[in-house]
C-alpha atoms as a printed R data frame, in Angstrom:
    type eleno elety resid chain resno       x       y       z
1   ATOM     1    CA   MET     A     1 -38.048  11.299 -30.326
2   ATOM     2    CA   ASN     A     2 -36.735  12.947 -27.202
3   ATOM     3    CA   LYS     A     3 -33.975  10.623 -25.481
4   ATOM     4    CA   ILE     A     4 -33.715  11.310 -21.865
5   ATOM     5    CA   LEU     A     5 -31.004   9.447 -19.845
6   ATOM     6    CA   ILE     A     6 -31.688   8.813 -16.025
7   ATOM     7    CA   THR     A     7 -28.385   7.802 -14.319
8   ATOM     8    CA   GLY     A     8 -26.270   7.959 -11.132
9   ATOM     9    CA   PRO     A     9 -25.252   5.645  -8.237
10  ATOM    10    CA   GLU     A    10 -26.948   2.639  -7.065
11  ATOM    11    CA   SER     A    11 -30.102   3.058  -5.162
12  ATOM    12    CA   SER     A    12 -30.752   6.790  -6.293
13  ATOM    13    CA   GLY     A    13 -34.046   6.402  -7.450
14  ATOM    14    CA   LYS     A    14 -33.046   5.765 -11.284
15  ATOM    15    CA   SER     A    15 -35.463   3.026 -12.033
16  ATOM    16    CA   TYR     A    16 -38.472   4.168 -10.355
17  ATOM    17    CA   LEU     A    17 -37.896   7.478 -11.967
18  ATOM    18    CA   ALA     A    18 -37.525   5.964 -15.560
19  ATOM    19    CA   LYS     A    19 -40.846   4.154 -15.085
20  ATOM    20    CA   ALA     A    20 -42.718   7.136 -13.511
21  ATOM    21    CA   LEU     A    21 -41.345   9.557 -16.582
22  ATOM    22    CA   ALA     A    22 -42.224   6.806 -18.971
23  ATOM    23    CA   LYS     A    23 -45.623   6.316 -17.404
24  ATOM    24    CA   HIS     A    24 -46.248  10.035 -17.140
25  ATOM    25    CA   PHE     A    25 -45.191  10.923 -20.680
26  ATOM    26    CA   ASN     A    26 -46.370   7.880 -22.247
27  ATOM    27    CA   GLY     A    27 -43.063   7.273 -23.528
28  ATOM    28    CA   ARG     A    28 -40.841   4.084 -23.811
29  ATOM    29    CA   LEU     A    29 -38.769   2.810 -21.571
30  ATOM    30    CA   ILE     A    30 -35.548   1.186 -21.634
31  ATOM    31    CA   ASN     A    31 -34.698  -1.270 -18.816
32  ATOM    32    CA   GLU     A    32 -31.464  -1.837 -17.112
33  ATOM    33    CA   TYR     A    33 -29.968  -4.596 -19.370
34  ATOM    34    CA   VAL     A    34 -27.568  -5.425 -16.461
35  ATOM    35    CA   ARG     A    35 -30.378  -6.935 -14.284
36  ATOM    36    CA   THR     A    36 -31.527  -9.117 -17.108
37  ATOM    37    CA   PHE     A    37 -27.902 -10.365 -17.656
38  ATOM    38    CA   LEU     A    38 -27.098 -11.131 -14.096
39  ATOM    39    CA   GLU     A    39 -30.547 -12.607 -13.384
40  ATOM    40    CA   ASN     A    40 -29.064 -15.625 -15.336
41  ATOM    41    CA   LYS     A    41 -25.148 -15.321 -14.206
42  ATOM    42    CA   PRO     A    42 -25.132 -13.654 -10.885
43  ATOM    43    CA   GLU     A    43 -21.324 -14.042 -10.829
44  ATOM    44    CA   TYR     A    44 -19.645 -11.993 -13.422
45  ATOM    45    CA   GLN     A    45 -16.057 -11.333 -14.730
46  ATOM    46    CA   GLN     A    46 -14.647  -7.966 -16.131
47  ATOM    47    CA   GLN     A    47 -15.054  -9.458 -20.016
48  ATOM    48    CA   ASP     A    48 -18.832  -9.799 -19.102
49  ATOM    49    CA   LEU     A    49 -18.886  -5.930 -18.726
50  ATOM    50    CA   LEU     A    50 -18.577  -5.471 -22.411
51  ATOM    51    CA   THR     A    51 -21.483  -8.014 -23.046
52  ATOM    52    CA   ILE     A    52 -23.578  -5.952 -20.793
53  ATOM    53    CA   ALA     A    53 -22.422  -2.791 -22.299
54  ATOM    54    CA   ILE     A    54 -23.396  -4.048 -25.655
55  ATOM    55    CA   GLY     A    55 -26.699  -5.332 -24.473
56  ATOM    56    CA   GLN     A    56 -27.544  -1.894 -23.260
57  ATOM    57    CA   PHE     A    57 -26.602  -0.187 -26.138
58  ATOM    58    CA   ASN     A    58 -28.375  -2.570 -28.643
59  ATOM    59    CA   SER     A    59 -31.679  -2.265 -26.587
60  ATOM    60    CA   GLU     A    60 -31.513   1.572 -26.844
61  ATOM    61    CA   ARG     A    61 -30.931   1.484 -30.393
62  ATOM    62    CA   ALA     A    62 -33.689  -0.933 -31.263
63  ATOM    63    CA   MET     A    63 -36.090   1.162 -29.133
64  ATOM    64    CA   TYR     A    64 -34.983   4.317 -30.517
65  ATOM    65    CA   LYS     A    65 -36.136   3.084 -34.106
66  ATOM    66    CA   LYS     A    66 -39.754   2.868 -32.759
67  ATOM    67    CA   SER     A    67 -42.266   5.616 -32.800
68  ATOM    68    CA   GLY     A    68 -42.811   7.907 -30.070
69  ATOM    69    CA   ASN     A    69 -41.961  11.142 -28.478
70  ATOM    70    CA   TYR     A    70 -40.146  10.365 -25.627
71  ATOM    71    CA   LEU     A    71 -37.440   7.183 -24.762
72  ATOM    72    CA   PHE     A    72 -36.411   6.909 -21.165
73  ATOM    73    CA   SER     A    73 -33.236   5.022 -20.709
74  ATOM    74    CA   ASP     A    74 -32.607   3.665 -17.189
75  ATOM    75    CA   THR     A    75 -28.962   3.793 -16.931
76  ATOM    76    CA   GLY     A    76 -26.347   4.321 -19.691
77  ATOM    77    CA   LEU     A    77 -23.004   3.048 -20.551
78  ATOM    78    CA   GLU     A    78 -21.380   5.607 -17.929
79  ATOM    79    CA   VAL     A    79 -22.745   3.289 -15.343
80  ATOM    80    CA   ILE     A    80 -20.700   0.504 -16.806
81  ATOM    81    CA   LYS     A    81 -17.690   2.500 -17.377
82  ATOM    82    CA   ILE     A    82 -17.727   3.774 -13.692
83  ATOM    83    CA   TRP     A    83 -18.384   0.111 -12.492
84  ATOM    84    CA   SER     A    84 -15.445  -1.304 -14.552
85  ATOM    85    CA   LEU     A    85 -13.177   1.406 -13.387
86  ATOM    86    CA   GLU     A    86 -13.930   0.947  -9.692
87  ATOM    87    CA   LYS     A    87 -14.098  -3.102  -9.811
88  ATOM    88    CA   TYR     A    88 -11.214  -3.609 -12.122
89  ATOM    89    CA   GLY     A    89  -9.055   0.038 -12.365
90  ATOM    90    CA   ASN     A    90  -9.637   0.187 -16.128
91  ATOM    91    CA   VAL     A    91 -12.253   0.016 -18.829
92  ATOM    92    CA   ASP     A    92 -12.242  -1.866 -22.359
93  ATOM    93    CA   GLN     A    93 -12.053   0.758 -24.938
94  ATOM    94    CA   LYS     A    94 -15.117  -0.960 -26.842
95  ATOM    95    CA   ILE     A    95 -17.173   0.206 -23.730
96  ATOM    96    CA   LEU     A    96 -15.640   3.864 -24.120
97  ATOM    97    CA   ASP     A    97 -16.439   3.913 -27.818
98  ATOM    98    CA   LEU     A    98 -19.943   2.935 -27.525
99  ATOM    99    CA   GLU     A    99 -20.386   5.269 -24.348
100 ATOM   100    CA   GLU     A   100 -19.511   8.160 -26.995
101 ATOM   101    CA   GLN     A   101 -21.828   6.979 -29.661
102 ATOM   102    CA   GLN     A   102 -24.675   7.694 -26.919
103 ATOM   103    CA   ASN     A   103 -26.270  11.022 -27.309
104 ATOM   104    CA   TYR     A   104 -29.065  12.080 -25.248
105 ATOM   105    CA   ASP     A   105 -31.491  15.595 -25.216
106 ATOM   106    CA   LEU     A   106 -31.319  15.462 -21.426
107 ATOM   107    CA   ILE     A   107 -29.406  13.599 -18.748
108 ATOM   108    CA   LEU     A   108 -31.003  13.471 -15.387
109 ATOM   109    CA   LEU     A   109 -28.274  12.677 -12.606
110 ATOM   110    CA   CYS     A   110 -30.019  11.205  -9.689
111 ATOM   111    CA   LYS     A   111 -28.056  12.318  -6.358
112 ATOM   112    CA   PRO     A   112 -27.890   9.674  -3.891
113 ATOM   113    CA   ASN     A   113 -29.595  11.558  -1.156
114 ATOM   114    CA   ILE     A   114 -32.291   9.300  -0.509
115 ATOM   115    CA   PRO     A   115 -32.217   6.179   1.618
116 ATOM   116    CA   TRP     A   116 -30.489   3.282   0.535
117 ATOM   117    CA   GLU     A   117 -32.579   0.207  -0.161
118 ATOM   118    CA   TYR     A   118 -30.993  -3.451  -0.382
119 ATOM   119    CA   ASP     A   119 -31.120  -5.290  -3.525
120 ATOM   120    CA   GLU     A   120 -28.923  -8.363  -4.186
121 ATOM   121    CA   LEU     A   121 -26.949  -6.710  -6.876
122 ATOM   122    CA   ARG     A   122 -26.152  -3.621  -5.220
123 ATOM   123    CA   GLU     A   123 -22.577  -3.449  -3.782
124 ATOM   124    CA   ASN     A   124 -21.835   0.049  -2.553
125 ATOM   125    CA   GLU     A   125 -24.019   0.908   0.083
126 ATOM   126    CA   TYR     A   126 -21.580   2.988   2.020
127 ATOM   127    CA   ASP     A   127 -19.811   4.696  -1.013
128 ATOM   128    CA   ARG     A   128 -22.509   6.477  -2.586
129 ATOM   129    CA   ASP     A   129 -21.633  10.248  -2.318
130 ATOM   130    CA   ARG     A   130 -17.769   9.437  -3.527
131 ATOM   131    CA   LEU     A   131 -19.420   7.442  -6.562
132 ATOM   132    CA   TYR     A   132 -21.663  10.562  -7.407
133 ATOM   133    CA   GLU     A   133 -18.481  12.622  -7.515
134 ATOM   134    CA   LEU     A   134 -17.560  10.162 -10.529
135 ATOM   135    CA   TYR     A   135 -20.520  10.524 -12.142
136 ATOM   136    CA   VAL     A   136 -20.393  14.319 -12.175
137 ATOM   137    CA   SER     A   137 -16.715  14.395 -13.533
138 ATOM   138    CA   THR     A   138 -17.833  11.714 -16.117
139 ATOM   139    CA   LEU     A   139 -20.570  13.492 -17.303
140 ATOM   140    CA   ALA     A   140 -18.795  17.082 -17.408
141 ATOM   141    CA   HIS     A   141 -18.246  17.040 -21.108
142 ATOM   142    CA   ARG     A   142 -22.061  16.864 -21.490
143 ATOM   143    CA   ASN     A   143 -24.006  19.915 -21.538
144 ATOM   144    CA   ASN     A   144 -27.367  18.635 -21.132
145 ATOM   145    CA   VAL     A   145 -26.989  17.147 -17.505
146 ATOM   146    CA   VAL     A   146 -29.213  18.244 -14.533
147 ATOM   147    CA   GLU     A   147 -29.063  16.978 -11.180
148 ATOM   148    CA   ILE     A   148 -32.217  15.452  -9.384
149 ATOM   149    CA   ASN     A   149 -31.544  16.200  -5.841
150 ATOM   150    CA   GLU     A   150 -35.455  16.585  -4.327
151 ATOM   151    CA   ASN     A   151 -36.733  14.152  -1.594
152 ATOM   152    CA   LEU     A   152 -37.904  10.756  -2.857
153 ATOM   153    CA   GLU     A   153 -41.237  12.170  -3.234
154 ATOM   154    CA   GLN     A   154 -40.461  15.431  -5.060
155 ATOM   155    CA   ARG     A   155 -37.983  13.987  -7.485
156 ATOM   156    CA   LEU     A   156 -40.621  13.060 -10.136
157 ATOM   157    CA   GLY     A   157 -42.319  16.541 -10.317
158 ATOM   158    CA   GLN     A   158 -38.713  17.978 -10.669
159 ATOM   159    CA   ALA     A   159 -37.827  15.751 -13.405
160 ATOM   160    CA   ILE     A   160 -40.840  16.222 -15.188
161 ATOM   161    CA   SER     A   161 -40.138  19.802 -15.276
162 ATOM   162    CA   TYR     A   162 -36.925  19.132 -16.528
163 ATOM   163    CA   VAL     A   163 -38.202  16.975 -19.461
164 ATOM   164    CA   GLU     A   164 -41.023  19.437 -20.194
165 ATOM   165    CA   GLY     A   165 -38.302  21.979 -20.654
166 ATOM   166    CA   LEU     A   166 -37.255  20.085 -23.641
167 ATOM   167    CA   SER     A   167 -40.355  21.168 -25.795
168 ATOM   168    CA   SER     A   168 -40.070  24.681 -24.783
């Protein structure tokens, strides 16, 4: 099974792309666990980030055990790592350990060069470019990261090309 991570700053098209790719390739989709968590608890504390990380990690592991050719993950633990650093200045070592256990065949890093859309869970409308650079540096040790940087209408085609390249 090919594991593909779709990541990047908020409102960079991750969820749209993850859903569209899963549909296009008839693959499995792992939704952003944080949305489920914060639905029931909109106020969070730093220790909640570990719970969110474990939930995302376990969702991905459970889905990977099922059959299929493609698994698309809408966000990974690098998001929680950056979130924790930005909001609290540090990261729980357990989150870092879990992040290192995540392996992907391809990482699609979405550039925030599309319009920001309001969402009650989003916090950084005016800081997406700086945060994007944090994603670039956080993922620099991975050799399978590609940037998704086309306009909104062309992003899916760009991503499809990269995913198709996995089987070449």
